[in-house]
The first five atom37 places (N, CA, C, CB, O) and aatype in JSON, in Angstrom:
{
  "aatype": [12, 6, 10, 6, 10, 9, 10, 15, 3, 7, 15, 19, 18, 7, 8, 1, 7, 1, 0, 6, 9, 10, 3, 1, 5, 19, 3, 0, 15, 16, 7, 16, 19, 10, 0, 1, 7, 19, 13, 14, 2, 6, 7, 2, 19, 10, 1, 14, 7, 5, 18, 19, 11, 9, 1, 0, 9, 16, 6, 12, 11, 11, 2, 0, 10, 10, 19, 14, 5, 1, 0, 19, 19, 3, 6, 5, 7, 10, 13, 10, 10, 0, 19, 19, 6, 0, 6, 2, 11, 9, 0, 10, 1, 14, 19, 11, 19, 0, 6, 11, 19, 7, 15, 5, 17, 9, 9, 15, 15, 7, 19, 11, 0, 7, 6, 1, 19, 19, 19, 6, 7, 7, 6, 11, 19, 11, 14, 7, 6, 11, 19, 11, 14, 12, 14, 0, 11],
  "atom_mask": [
    [1, 1, 1, 1, 1],
    [1, 1, 1, 1, 1],
    [1, 1, 1, 1, 1],
    [1, 1, 1, 1, 1],
    [1, 1, 1, 1, 1],
    [1, 1, 1, 1, 1],
    [1, 1, 1, 1, 1],
    [1, 1, 1, 1, 1],
    [1, 1, 1, 1, 1],
    [1, 1, 1, 0, 1],
    [1, 1, 1, 1, 1],
    [1, 1, 1, 1, 1],
    [1, 1, 1, 1, 1],
    [1, 1, 1, 0, 1],
    [1, 1, 1, 1, 1],
    [1, 1, 1, 1, 1],
    [1, 1, 1, 0, 1],
    [1, 1, 1, 1, 1],
    [1, 1, 1, 1, 1],
    [1, 1, 1, 1, 1],
    [1, 1, 1, 1, 1],
    [1, 1, 1, 1, 1],
    [1, 1, 1, 1, 1],
    [1, 1, 1, 1, 1],
    [1, 1, 1, 1, 1],
    [1, 1, 1, 1, 1],
    [1, 1, 1, 1, 1],
    [1, 1, 1, 1, 1],
    [1, 1, 1, 1, 1],
    [1, 1, 1, 1, 1],
    [1, 1, 1, 0, 1],
    [1, 1, 1, 1, 1],
    [1, 1, 1, 1, 1],
    [1, 1, 1, 1, 1],
    [1, 1, 1, 1, 1],
    [1, 1, 1, 1, 1],
    [1, 1, 1, 0, 1],
    [1, 1, 1, 1, 1],
    [1, 1, 1, 1, 1],
    [1, 1, 1, 1, 1],
    [1, 1, 1, 1, 1],
    [1, 1, 1, 1, 1],
    [1, 1, 1, 0, 1],
    [1, 1, 1, 1, 1],
    [1, 1, 1, 1, 1],
    [1, 1, 1, 1, 1],
    [1, 1, 1, 1, 1],
    [1, 1, 1, 1, 1],
    [1, 1, 1, 0, 1],
    [1, 1, 1, 1, 1],
    [1, 1, 1, 1, 1],
    [1, 1, 1, 1, 1],
    [1, 1, 1, 1, 1],
    [1, 1, 1, 1, 1],
    [1, 1, 1, 1, 1],
    [1, 1, 1, 1, 1],
    [1, 1, 1, 1, 1],
    [1, 1, 1, 1, 1],
    [1, 1, 1, 1, 1],
    [1, 1, 1, 1, 1],
    [1, 1, 1, 1, 1],
    [1, 1, 1, 1, 1],
    [1, 1, 1, 1, 1],
    [1, 1, 1, 1, 1],
    [1, 1, 1, 1, 1],
    [1, 1, 1, 1, 1],
    [1, 1, 1, 1, 1],
    [1, 1, 1, 1, 1],
    [1, 1, 1, 1, 1],
    [1, 1, 1, 1, 1],
    [1, 1, 1, 1, 1],
    [1, 1, 1, 1, 1],
    [1, 1, 1, 1, 1],
    [1, 1, 1, 1, 1],
    [1, 1, 1, 1, 1],
    [1, 1, 1, 1, 1],
    [1, 1, 1, 0, 1],
    [1, 1, 1, 1, 1],
    [1, 1, 1, 1, 1],
    [1, 1, 1, 1, 1],
    [1, 1, 1, 1, 1],
    [1, 1, 1, 1, 1],
    [1, 1, 1, 1, 1],
    [1, 1, 1, 1, 1],
    [1, 1, 1, 1, 1],
    [1, 1, 1, 1, 1],
    [1, 1, 1, 1, 1],
    [1, 1, 1, 1, 1],
    [1, 1, 1, 1, 1],
    [1, 1, 1, 1, 1],
    [1, 1, 1, 1, 1],
    [1, 1, 1, 1, 1],
    [1, 1, 1, 1, 1],
    [1, 1, 1, 1, 1],
    [1, 1, 1, 1, 1],
    [1, 1, 1, 1, 1],
    [1, 1, 1, 1, 1],
    [1, 1, 1, 1, 1],
    [1, 1, 1, 1, 1],
    [1, 1, 1, 1, 1],
    [1, 1, 1, 1, 1],
    [1, 1, 1, 0, 1],
    [1, 1, 1, 1, 1],
    [1, 1, 1, 1, 1],
    [1, 1, 1, 1, 1],
    [1, 1, 1, 1, 1],
    [1, 1, 1, 1, 1],
    [1, 1, 1, 1, 1],
    [1, 1, 1, 1, 1],
    [1, 1, 1, 0, 1],
    [1, 1, 1, 1, 1],
    [1, 1, 1, 1, 1],
    [1, 1, 1, 1, 1],
    [1, 1, 1, 0, 1],
    [1, 1, 1, 1, 1],
    [1, 1, 1, 1, 1],
    [1, 1, 1, 1, 1],
    [1, 1, 1, 1, 1],
    [1, 1, 1, 1, 1],
    [1, 1, 1, 1, 1],
    [1, 1, 1, 0, 1],
    [1, 1, 1, 0, 1],
    [1, 1, 1, 1, 1],
    [1, 1, 1, 1, 1],
    [1, 1, 1, 1, 1],
    [1, 1, 1, 1, 1],
    [1, 1, 1, 1, 1],
    [1, 1, 1, 0, 1],
    [1, 1, 1, 1, 1],
    [1, 1, 1, 1, 1],
    [1, 1, 1, 1, 1],
    [1, 1, 1, 1, 1],
    [1, 1, 1, 1, 1],
    [1, 1, 1, 1, 1],
    [1, 1, 1, 1, 1],
    [1, 1, 1, 1, 1],
    [1, 1, 1, 1, 1]
  ],
  "atom_positions": [
    [[-2.18, 111.28, -27.54], [-2.49, 110.71, -28.83], [-1.18, 110.52, -29.59], [-3.48, 111.61, -29.64], [-0.36, 111.43, -29.67]],
    [[-0.98, 109.33, -30.13], [0.21, 109.03, -30.9], [0.05, 109.53, -32.32], [0.51, 107.51, -30.88], [-1.02, 109.39, -32.92]],
    [[1.11, 110.12, -32.87], [1.08, 110.69, -34.21], [2.09, 110.02, -35.12], [1.34, 112.19, -34.17], [3.12, 109.51, -34.66]],
    [[1.78, 110.02, -36.4], [2.68, 109.51, -37.42], [2.92, 110.67, -38.38], [2.08, 108.25, -38.15], [1.99, 111.39, -38.74]],
    [[4.15, 110.84, -38.8], [4.53, 111.96, -39.66], [4.81, 111.44, -41.07], [5.78, 112.7, -39.09], [5.58, 110.5, -41.24]],
    [[4.19, 112.06, -42.07], [4.42, 111.69, -43.46], [5.16, 112.85, -44.11], [3.07, 111.37, -44.21], [4.65, 113.97, -44.19]],
    [[6.36, 112.58, -44.57], [7.2, 113.61, -45.17], [6.7, 114.0, -46.55], [8.65, 113.14, -45.25], [5.85, 113.31, -47.12]],
    [[7.22, 115.1, -47.1], [6.73, 115.62, -48.37], [6.97, 114.65, -49.54], [7.4, 116.94, -48.67], [6.28, 114.74, -50.55]],
    [[7.93, 113.74, -49.41], [8.15, 112.75, -50.48], [7.24, 111.53, -50.35], [9.61, 112.29, -50.48], [7.35, 110.59, -51.14]],
    [[6.34, 111.54, -49.34], [5.4, 110.44, -49.15], [5.89, 109.36, -48.19], [0.0, 0.0, 0.0], [5.11, 108.48, -47.82]],
    [[7.14, 109.41, -47.79], [7.66, 108.4, -46.88], [7.22, 108.71, -45.45], [9.21, 108.33, -46.96], [6.94, 109.86, -45.11]],
    [[7.16, 107.67, -44.64], [6.75, 107.81, -43.24], [8.0, 107.98, -42.39], [5.9, 106.58, -42.76], [8.94, 107.19, -42.49]],
    [[7.99, 109.02, -41.56], [9.12, 109.29, -40.67], [9.27, 108.13, -39.7], [8.92, 110.62, -39.9], [8.27, 107.6, -39.21]],
    [[10.48, 107.73, -39.41], [10.77, 106.53, -38.63], [10.43, 106.56, -37.16], [0.0, 0.0, 0.0], [10.5, 105.53, -36.5]],
    [[10.07, 107.72, -36.61], [9.76, 107.82, -35.18], [8.35, 108.36, -35.0], [10.8, 108.72, -34.45], [7.92, 109.26, -35.72]],
    [[7.65, 107.82, -34.05], [6.31, 108.33, -33.73], [6.43, 109.49, -32.76], [5.41, 107.22, -33.14], [7.39, 109.6, -32.0]],
    [[5.43, 110.36, -32.81], [5.4, 111.5, -31.92], [4.14, 111.5, -31.09], [0.0, 0.0, 0.0], [3.36, 110.55, -31.12]],
    [[3.95, 112.58, -30.35], [2.75, 112.69, -29.54], [2.14, 114.07, -29.74], [3.06, 112.44, -28.04], [2.85, 115.05, -29.97]],
    [[0.82, 114.13, -29.64], [0.11, 115.4, -29.8], [0.29, 116.22, -28.54], [-1.39, 115.17, -30.09], [0.16, 115.72, -27.42]],
    [[0.6, 117.49, -28.75], [0.74, 118.38, -27.6], [-0.41, 119.39, -27.58], [2.1, 119.11, -27.65], [-0.95, 119.69, -26.52]],
    [[-0.77, 119.9, -28.75], [-1.88, 120.84, -28.87], [-2.69, 120.47, -30.1], [-1.37, 122.32, -28.95], [-2.12, 120.31, -31.18]],
    [[-4.0, 120.35, -29.95], [-4.91, 120.12, -31.07], [-6.02, 121.15, -31.0], [-5.48, 118.67, -31.06], [-6.74, 121.22, -30.01]],
    [[-6.16, 121.95, -32.06], [-7.23, 122.93, -32.11], [-8.52, 122.21, -32.48], [-6.91, 124.07, -33.12], [-8.49, 121.21, -33.2]],
    [[-9.65, 122.71, -32.01], [-10.94, 122.09, -32.31], [-11.6, 122.7, -33.53], [-11.86, 122.22, -31.11], [-12.61, 122.19, -34.01]],
    [[-11.06, 123.79, -34.03], [-11.71, 124.52, -35.12], [-11.01, 124.23, -36.44], [-11.71, 126.03, -34.83], [-9.78, 124.21, -36.52]],
    [[-11.83, 124.01, -37.5], [-11.32, 123.81, -38.85], [-11.28, 125.16, -39.54], [-12.19, 122.79, -39.65], [-12.27, 125.9, -39.54]],
    [[-10.14, 125.49, -40.14], [-10.02, 126.74, -40.9], [-10.85, 126.59, -42.17], [-8.52, 127.06, -41.24], [-10.55, 125.74, -43.01]],
    [[-11.89, 127.41, -42.32], [-12.82, 127.29, -43.44], [-12.15, 127.55, -44.78], [-13.97, 128.25, -43.25], [-12.59, 127.01, -45.8]],
    [[-11.11, 128.35, -44.82], [-10.47, 128.67, -46.1], [-9.5, 127.6, -46.57], [-9.73, 129.99, -46.0], [-9.27, 127.45, -47.77]],
    [[-8.92, 126.83, -45.63], [-7.95, 125.81, -46.02], [-8.39, 124.38, -45.71], [-6.64, 126.07, -45.34], [-7.83, 123.43, -46.26]],
    [[-9.39, 124.22, -44.84], [-9.83, 122.89, -44.44], [-8.86, 122.19, -43.51], [0.0, 0.0, 0.0], [-8.89, 120.97, -43.38]],
    [[-8.0, 122.96, -42.85], [-7.0, 122.37, -41.97], [-7.32, 122.64, -40.51], [-5.62, 122.92, -42.31], [-8.11, 123.52, -40.18]],
    [[-6.68, 121.86, -39.65], [-6.8, 122.02, -38.21], [-5.4, 122.28, -37.68], [-7.46, 120.76, -37.52], [-4.45, 121.61, -38.07]],
    [[-5.29, 123.25, -36.79], [-4.0, 123.55, -36.19], [-3.65, 122.44, -35.19], [-4.04, 124.94, -35.49], [-4.44, 122.1, -34.32]],
    [[-2.45, 121.9, -35.34], [-2.0, 120.85, -34.44], [-0.52, 121.05, -34.15], [-2.25, 119.43, -35.04], [0.23, 121.55, -35.0]],
    [[-0.12, 120.67, -32.96], [1.3, 120.71, -32.63], [1.66, 119.35, -32.06], [1.63, 121.86, -31.62], [1.09, 118.89, -31.08]],
    [[2.62, 118.73, -32.7], [3.1, 117.44, -32.26], [4.57, 117.52, -31.93], [0.0, 0.0, 0.0], [5.29, 118.38, -32.44]],
    [[5.01, 116.63, -31.07], [6.41, 116.58, -30.68], [6.98, 115.25, -31.16], [6.58, 116.75, -29.13], [6.45, 114.18, -30.86]],
    [[8.08, 115.34, -31.93], [8.74, 114.16, -32.49], [10.22, 114.21, -32.16], [8.52, 114.08, -34.01], [10.81, 115.29, -32.11]],
    [[10.84, 113.05, -31.93], [12.3, 113.04, -31.81], [12.9, 113.4, -33.18], [12.83, 111.63, -31.31], [12.35, 113.02, -34.21]],
    [[14.01, 114.11, -33.18], [14.6, 114.57, -34.44], [16.05, 114.11, -34.57], [14.53, 116.1, -34.55], [16.97, 114.91, -34.69]],
    [[16.21, 112.79, -34.54], [17.55, 112.22, -34.67], [18.08, 112.49, -36.08], [17.55, 110.69, -34.36], [17.38, 112.24, -37.06]],
    [[19.29, 112.99, -36.17], [19.9, 113.27, -37.46], [19.4, 114.56, -38.1], [0.0, 0.0, 0.0], [19.73, 114.84, -39.25]],
    [[18.62, 115.35, -37.37], [18.09, 116.63, -37.87], [17.38, 116.5, -39.21], [19.21, 117.63, -37.99], [17.58, 117.33, -40.1]],
    [[16.57, 115.48, -39.35], [15.79, 115.27, -40.58], [14.67, 116.3, -40.68], [15.2, 113.83, -40.61], [14.36, 116.77, -41.76]],
    [[14.08, 116.63, -39.55], [12.97, 117.6, -39.52], [13.54, 119.0, -39.41], [12.0, 117.31, -38.34], [14.4, 119.28, -38.57]],
    [[13.04, 119.91, -40.28], [13.54, 121.27, -40.34], [12.39, 122.26, -40.13], [14.25, 121.55, -41.67], [11.25, 121.94, -40.47]],
    [[12.66, 123.45, -39.6], [11.62, 124.46, -39.44], [11.0, 124.83, -40.8], [12.18, 125.72, -38.76], [11.72, 125.01, -41.78]],
    [[9.67, 124.93, -40.83], [8.97, 125.31, -42.06], [8.78, 124.18, -43.05], [0.0, 0.0, 0.0], [8.23, 124.4, -44.13]],
    [[9.22, 123.0, -42.71], [9.11, 121.85, -43.61], [7.64, 121.43, -43.72], [9.98, 120.68, -43.11], [6.92, 121.43, -42.73]],
    [[7.2, 121.06, -44.95], [5.83, 120.61, -45.16], [5.73, 119.12, -44.86], [5.37, 120.91, -46.62], [6.5, 118.32, -45.4]],
    [[4.8, 118.75, -43.99], [4.55, 117.34, -43.65], [3.06, 117.15, -43.45], [5.33, 116.92, -42.36], [2.3, 118.12, -43.33]],
    [[2.64, 115.91, -43.43], [1.27, 115.55, -43.05], [1.35, 114.76, -41.77], [0.55, 114.73, -44.18], [2.33, 114.06, -41.51]],
    [[0.31, 114.89, -40.96], [0.24, 114.17, -39.69], [-0.93, 113.2, -39.77], [0.07, 115.15, -38.49], [-2.01, 113.55, -40.24]],
    [[-0.7, 111.99, -39.31], [-1.78, 111.0, -39.26], [-1.9, 110.53, -37.81], [-1.5, 109.79, -40.23], [-0.91, 110.27, -37.14]],
    [[-3.15, 110.44, -37.36], [-3.4, 110.01, -35.99], [-4.58, 109.04, -35.96], [-3.68, 111.23, -35.07], [-5.53, 109.19, -36.74]],
    [[-4.52, 108.07, -35.09], [-5.65, 107.17, -34.9], [-6.61, 107.86, -33.94], [-5.2, 105.76, -34.34], [-6.27, 108.11, -32.78]],
    [[-7.79, 108.17, -34.43], [-8.78, 108.86, -33.59], [-9.86, 107.93, -33.1], [-9.4, 110.01, -34.35], [-10.57, 108.24, -32.14]],
    [[-10.0, 106.77, -33.77], [-11.04, 105.81, -33.38], [-10.61, 104.43, -33.85], [-12.43, 106.2, -33.98], [-9.99, 104.29, -34.9]],
    [[-10.94, 103.42, -33.07], [-10.63, 102.04, -33.43], [-11.94, 101.27, -33.49], [-9.64, 101.4, -32.41], [-12.66, 101.19, -32.5]],
    [[-12.25, 100.7, -34.67], [-13.46, 99.9, -34.82], [-13.05, 98.44, -34.91], [-14.28, 100.34, -36.08], [-12.36, 98.03, -35.85]],
    [[-13.48, 97.66, -33.94], [-13.18, 96.23, -33.95], [-14.18, 95.5, -34.83], [-13.19, 95.65, -32.51], [-15.36, 95.86, -34.87]],
    [[-13.7, 94.49, -35.53], [-14.52, 93.65, -36.41], [-15.22, 94.46, -37.51], [-15.54, 92.9, -35.6], [-16.33, 94.11, -37.91]],
    [[-14.58, 95.51, -37.98], [-15.16, 96.3, -39.06], [-15.1, 95.5, -40.35], [-14.42, 97.66, -39.22], [-14.14, 94.76, -40.59]],
    [[-16.12, 95.65, -41.18], [-16.18, 94.96, -42.47], [-15.64, 95.9, -43.53], [-17.65, 94.51, -42.8], [-16.23, 96.94, -43.81]],
    [[-14.51, 95.53, -44.14], [-13.86, 96.35, -45.15], [-14.01, 95.74, -46.52], [-12.38, 96.54, -44.81], [-13.87, 94.53, -46.69]],
    [[-14.3, 96.58, -47.52], [-14.3, 96.13, -48.91], [-13.5, 97.14, -49.72], [-15.78, 95.97, -49.48], [-13.46, 98.32, -49.37]],
    [[-12.87, 96.7, -50.81], [-12.14, 97.66, -51.64], [-13.08, 98.74, -52.17], [-11.45, 96.93, -52.82], [-14.23, 98.46, -52.53]],
    [[-12.6, 99.96, -52.21], [-13.41, 101.08, -52.67], [-13.92, 100.84, -54.09], [-12.61, 102.4, -52.6], [-15.04, 101.22, -54.42]],
    [[-13.11, 100.22, -54.92], [-13.51, 99.99, -56.31], [-14.66, 98.99, -56.44], [-12.32, 99.5, -57.11], [-15.26, 98.89, -57.51]],
    [[-14.98, 98.25, -55.36], [-16.1, 97.32, -55.4], [-17.44, 98.02, -55.18], [-15.91, 96.23, -54.35], [-18.49, 97.49, -55.53]],
    [[-17.4, 99.21, -54.6], [-18.62, 99.93, -54.26], [-19.04, 100.8, -55.45], [-18.43, 100.81, -52.99], [-18.26, 101.61, -55.95]],
    [[-20.29, 100.61, -55.89], [-20.83, 101.4, -57.0], [-21.7, 102.5, -56.41], [-21.65, 100.5, -57.99], [-22.58, 102.24, -55.58]],
    [[-21.45, 103.74, -56.83], [-22.22, 104.89, -56.35], [-23.17, 105.31, -57.46], [-21.28, 106.07, -55.93], [-22.74, 105.82, -58.5]],
    [[-24.46, 105.1, -57.25], [-25.47, 105.51, -58.21], [-26.31, 106.62, -57.6], [-26.37, 104.31, -58.64], [-27.26, 106.37, -56.86]],
    [[-25.96, 107.85, -57.92], [-26.67, 109.03, -57.45], [-26.85, 109.03, -55.93], [-28.03, 109.12, -58.14], [-27.94, 109.27, -55.42]],
    [[-25.77, 108.75, -55.23], [-25.8, 108.78, -53.77], [-26.23, 107.49, -53.11], [0.0, 0.0, 0.0], [-26.18, 107.38, -51.88]],
    [[-26.66, 106.5, -53.89], [-27.01, 105.18, -53.36], [-25.81, 104.27, -53.61], [-28.32, 104.61, -54.03], [-25.4, 104.07, -54.75]],
    [[-25.26, 103.71, -52.54], [-24.09, 102.85, -52.66], [-24.55, 101.4, -52.79], [-23.15, 103.03, -51.45], [-25.37, 100.93, -52.01]],
    [[-24.0, 100.71, -53.78], [-24.37, 99.32, -54.06], [-23.14, 98.43, -54.09], [-25.13, 99.22, -55.39], [-22.05, 98.87, -54.46]],
    [[-23.33, 97.18, -53.7], [-22.32, 96.15, -53.86], [-22.94, 95.01, -54.63], [-21.78, 95.66, -52.48], [-24.07, 94.59, -54.37]],
    [[-22.2, 94.5, -55.6], [-22.62, 93.3, -56.3], [-22.12, 92.11, -55.49], [-22.06, 93.26, -57.79], [-20.92, 91.96, -55.27]],
    [[-23.06, 91.28, -55.03], [-22.74, 90.14, -54.17], [-22.97, 88.85, -54.95], [-23.59, 90.16, -52.88], [-23.98, 88.72, -55.64]],
    [[-22.04, 87.91, -54.84], [-22.18, 86.61, -55.48], [-22.9, 85.7, -54.5], [-20.78, 86.0, -55.91], [-22.36, 85.34, -53.45]],
    [[-24.13, 85.33, -54.84], [-24.94, 84.49, -53.96], [-24.89, 83.03, -54.41], [-26.41, 84.98, -53.94], [-24.0, 82.64, -55.17]],
    [[-25.84, 82.23, -53.94], [-25.91, 80.81, -54.27], [-25.94, 80.62, -55.78], [-27.15, 80.15, -53.63], [-26.47, 81.46, -56.51]],
    [[-25.37, 79.54, -56.24], [-25.28, 79.18, -57.66], [-24.54, 80.24, -58.47], [-26.68, 78.97, -58.23], [-24.74, 80.35, -59.68]],
    [[-23.69, 81.02, -57.8], [-22.86, 82.05, -58.43], [-23.68, 83.09, -59.19], [-21.88, 81.41, -59.36], [-23.26, 83.57, -60.25]],
    [[-24.84, 83.43, -58.65], [-25.67, 84.46, -59.27], [-25.49, 85.78, -58.52], [-27.17, 84.03, -59.27], [-25.27, 85.81, -57.31]],
    [[-25.6, 86.86, -59.28], [-25.37, 88.21, -58.76], [-26.63, 88.79, -58.13], [-24.88, 89.13, -59.88], [-27.74, 88.63, -58.64]],
    [[-26.43, 89.47, -57.02], [-27.48, 90.28, -56.39], [-26.87, 91.65, -56.12], [-28.05, 89.61, -55.06], [-25.76, 91.74, -55.59]],
    [[-27.57, 92.7, -56.47], [-27.12, 94.06, -56.14], [-27.74, 94.47, -54.83], [-27.48, 95.07, -57.28], [-28.97, 94.44, -54.68]],
    [[-26.92, 94.84, -53.88], [-27.42, 95.19, -52.55], [-27.06, 96.63, -52.2], [-26.86, 94.24, -51.5], [-25.92, 97.05, -52.38]],
    [[-28.04, 97.37, -51.71], [-27.7, 98.69, -51.17], [-26.94, 98.52, -49.86], [-28.98, 99.56, -50.96], [-27.3, 97.68, -49.04]],
    [[-25.9, 99.29, -49.68], [-25.09, 99.22, -48.48], [-24.91, 100.62, -47.91], [-23.72, 98.56, -48.76], [-25.03, 101.62, -48.61]],
    [[-24.63, 100.66, -46.62], [-24.27, 101.92, -45.97], [-22.77, 101.92, -45.79], [-25.02, 102.11, -44.6], [-22.2, 101.02, -45.17]],
    [[-22.12, 102.94, -46.35], [-20.68, 103.04, -46.19], [-20.38, 104.0, -45.04], [-20.0, 103.52, -47.5], [-21.09, 104.99, -44.84]],
    [[-19.33, 103.69, -44.31], [-18.89, 104.57, -43.23], [-17.6, 105.24, -43.7], [-18.67, 103.76, -41.88], [-17.56, 105.8, -44.79]],
    [[-16.57, 105.2, -42.89], [-15.33, 105.87, -43.23], [-14.52, 105.1, -44.26], [-14.5, 106.08, -41.98], [-14.69, 103.9, -44.45]],
    [[-13.64, 105.84, -44.92], [-12.66, 105.25, -45.81], [-11.41, 104.97, -45.01], [-12.35, 106.18, -47.03], [-10.98, 105.79, -44.2]],
    [[-10.82, 103.8, -45.23], [-9.57, 103.43, -44.6], [-8.62, 103.07, -45.72], [-9.74, 102.24, -43.58], [-8.69, 101.97, -46.27]],
    [[-7.72, 103.99, -46.05], [-6.84, 103.77, -47.2], [-7.67, 103.69, -48.46], [0.0, 0.0, 0.0], [-8.4, 104.62, -48.8]],
    [[-7.57, 102.57, -49.17], [-8.33, 102.38, -50.41], [-9.55, 101.47, -50.18], [-7.43, 101.78, -51.51], [-10.06, 100.87, -51.12]],
    [[-10.0, 101.38, -48.93], [-11.14, 100.53, -48.61], [-12.21, 101.33, -47.88], [-10.71, 99.33, -47.77], [-11.93, 102.34, -47.25]],
    [[-13.46, 100.84, -47.99], [-14.58, 101.42, -47.26], [-14.95, 100.5, -46.11], [-15.8, 101.63, -48.2], [-14.86, 99.28, -46.22]],
    [[-15.36, 101.1, -45.0], [-16.0, 100.33, -43.93], [-17.47, 100.27, -44.3], [-15.76, 100.99, -42.5], [-18.1, 101.3, -44.53]],
    [[-18.03, 99.07, -44.35], [-19.45, 98.87, -44.66], [-20.18, 98.63, -43.36], [-19.66, 97.68, -45.65], [-19.9, 97.67, -42.65]],
    [[-21.13, 99.52, -43.03], [-21.83, 99.41, -41.75], [-23.08, 98.55, -41.84], [-22.19, 100.78, -41.24], [-23.53, 98.03, -40.82]],
    [[-23.68, 98.38, -43.04], [-24.81, 97.47, -43.19], [-25.01, 97.14, -44.66], [-26.09, 98.09, -42.59], [-24.58, 97.88, -45.54]],
    [[-25.68, 96.02, -44.9], [-25.99, 95.59, -46.27], [-25.36, 94.28, -46.67], [0.0, 0.0, 0.0], [-25.93, 93.55, -47.49]],
    [[-24.21, 93.97, -46.12], [-23.55, 92.68, -46.36], [-22.99, 92.18, -45.04], [-22.42, 92.79, -47.44], [-22.81, 92.94, -44.09]],
    [[-22.73, 90.86, -45.0], [-22.17, 90.25, -43.8], [-20.77, 89.73, -44.08], [-23.07, 89.11, -43.28], [-20.41, 89.5, -45.24]],
    [[-20.01, 89.54, -43.04], [-18.66, 88.97, -43.18], [-18.76, 87.6, -43.83], [-17.96, 88.86, -41.8], [-19.64, 86.81, -43.5]],
    [[-17.86, 87.33, -44.74], [-17.82, 86.04, -45.42], [-18.55, 86.01, -46.75], [0.0, 0.0, 0.0], [-18.35, 85.09, -47.54]],
    [[-19.4, 87.01, -47.02], [-20.08, 87.05, -48.31], [-19.09, 87.48, -49.38], [-21.3, 88.01, -48.27], [-18.16, 88.25, -49.11]],
    [[-19.28, 86.98, -50.59], [-18.38, 87.3, -51.69], [-18.93, 88.49, -52.47], [-18.2, 86.08, -52.63], [-20.09, 88.52, -52.86]],
    [[-18.06, 89.48, -52.69], [-18.46, 90.67, -53.43], [-17.64, 90.77, -54.71], [-18.29, 91.95, -52.58], [-16.51, 90.29, -54.79]],
    [[-18.24, 91.41, -55.72], [-17.55, 91.64, -56.99], [-16.66, 92.86, -56.81], [-18.57, 91.84, -58.18], [-17.13, 93.95, -56.46]],
    [[-15.36, 92.68, -57.05], [-14.41, 93.77, -56.89], [-14.18, 94.49, -58.22], [-13.08, 93.26, -56.33], [-14.13, 95.72, -58.25]],
    [[-14.04, 93.75, -59.29], [-13.81, 94.32, -60.62], [-15.06, 94.13, -61.48], [-12.57, 93.68, -61.3], [-15.56, 93.02, -61.61]],
    [[-15.55, 95.22, -62.06], [-16.68, 95.12, -62.98], [-18.04, 95.12, -62.32], [0.0, 0.0, 0.0], [-19.01, 94.7, -62.94]],
    [[-18.14, 95.58, -61.08], [-19.41, 95.6, -60.37], [-20.47, 96.44, -61.05], [0.0, 0.0, 0.0], [-21.66, 96.18, -60.91]],
    [[-20.04, 97.47, -61.81], [-20.99, 98.32, -62.51], [-21.53, 97.68, -63.79], [-20.35, 99.66, -62.84], [-22.48, 98.19, -64.38]],
    [[-20.93, 96.56, -64.22], [-21.34, 95.91, -65.47], [-22.28, 94.73, -65.26], [-20.12, 95.44, -66.22], [-23.03, 94.37, -66.16]],
    [[-22.24, 94.12, -64.08], [-23.05, 92.93, -63.84], [-24.5, 93.31, -63.58], [-22.49, 92.12, -62.66], [-24.81, 94.42, -63.14]],
    [[-25.4, 92.35, -63.85], [-26.83, 92.57, -63.65], [-27.37, 91.56, -62.65], [-27.61, 92.47, -64.99], [-26.85, 90.45, -62.56]],
    [[-28.4, 91.93, -61.88], [-28.97, 90.99, -60.92], [-29.43, 89.7, -61.61], [-30.15, 91.63, -60.18], [-30.03, 89.74, -62.68]],
    [[-29.13, 88.58, -60.98], [-29.52, 87.28, -61.51], [-28.53, 86.7, -62.5], [0.0, 0.0, 0.0], [-28.61, 85.51, -62.84]],
    [[-27.59, 87.49, -62.97], [-26.58, 87.03, -63.93], [-25.67, 86.02, -63.25], [-25.77, 88.22, -64.48], [-25.28, 86.2, -62.09]],
    [[-25.33, 84.95, -63.98], [-24.43, 83.93, -63.45], [-23.0, 84.33, -63.8], [-24.78, 82.52, -64.02], [-22.71, 84.74, -64.92]],
    [[-22.11, 84.19, -62.81], [-20.71, 84.57, -63.0], [-19.79, 83.44, -62.59], [-20.38, 85.84, -62.2], [-20.21, 82.49, -61.93]],
    [[-18.53, 83.55, -62.99], [-17.52, 82.6, -62.58], [-16.56, 83.36, -61.65], [-16.78, 81.96, -63.82], [-15.6, 83.96, -62.13]],
    [[-16.8, 83.32, -60.32], [-16.0, 84.11, -59.4], [-14.57, 83.62, -59.29], [-16.62, 84.1, -58.06], [-14.3, 82.42, -59.34]],
    [[-13.66, 84.57, -59.14], [-12.24, 84.3, -58.93], [-11.77, 85.19, -57.79], [-11.4, 84.54, -60.23], [-12.32, 86.27, -57.59]],
    [[-10.76, 84.77, -57.05], [-10.24, 85.63, -55.97], [-9.71, 86.94, -56.54], [-9.13, 84.89, -55.18], [-9.13, 86.96, -57.63]],
    [[-9.89, 88.03, -55.81], [-9.37, 89.34, -56.22], [-7.88, 89.39, -55.97], [-10.08, 90.49, -55.46], [-7.36, 88.7, -55.08]],
    [[-7.2, 90.19, -56.75], [-5.75, 90.35, -56.58], [-5.48, 91.42, -55.57], [-5.07, 90.69, -57.91], [-4.31, 91.71, -55.28]]
  ]
}
């Protein structure tokens, strides 16, 4: 498994490493998993006892539908997306969210690729309301 190292200042270390040991148990008191990775240490940037984060790709989903997290409205555990339908009218749709990828959610059902969703102000719009859609920044 290929690993990426994130240093304590938030920067990504310039060399990728590989997993050597991965524990299967999560420490209940810290929420961490014991892992040992091996990285090249050119210039002695990495030091013993240094705090870092490790990122690894554990699964690859092809053709996943991603929407910005801020577009998803959470109403008491029900996730909704405001969708701009025909004639620029709003429809609120329940969606199933899967994993978070950065600042985006993978949507597993409820909308299709190519549909337009409200990114800003989704909690303010009402079903049937006519809007003037603009591309998100």
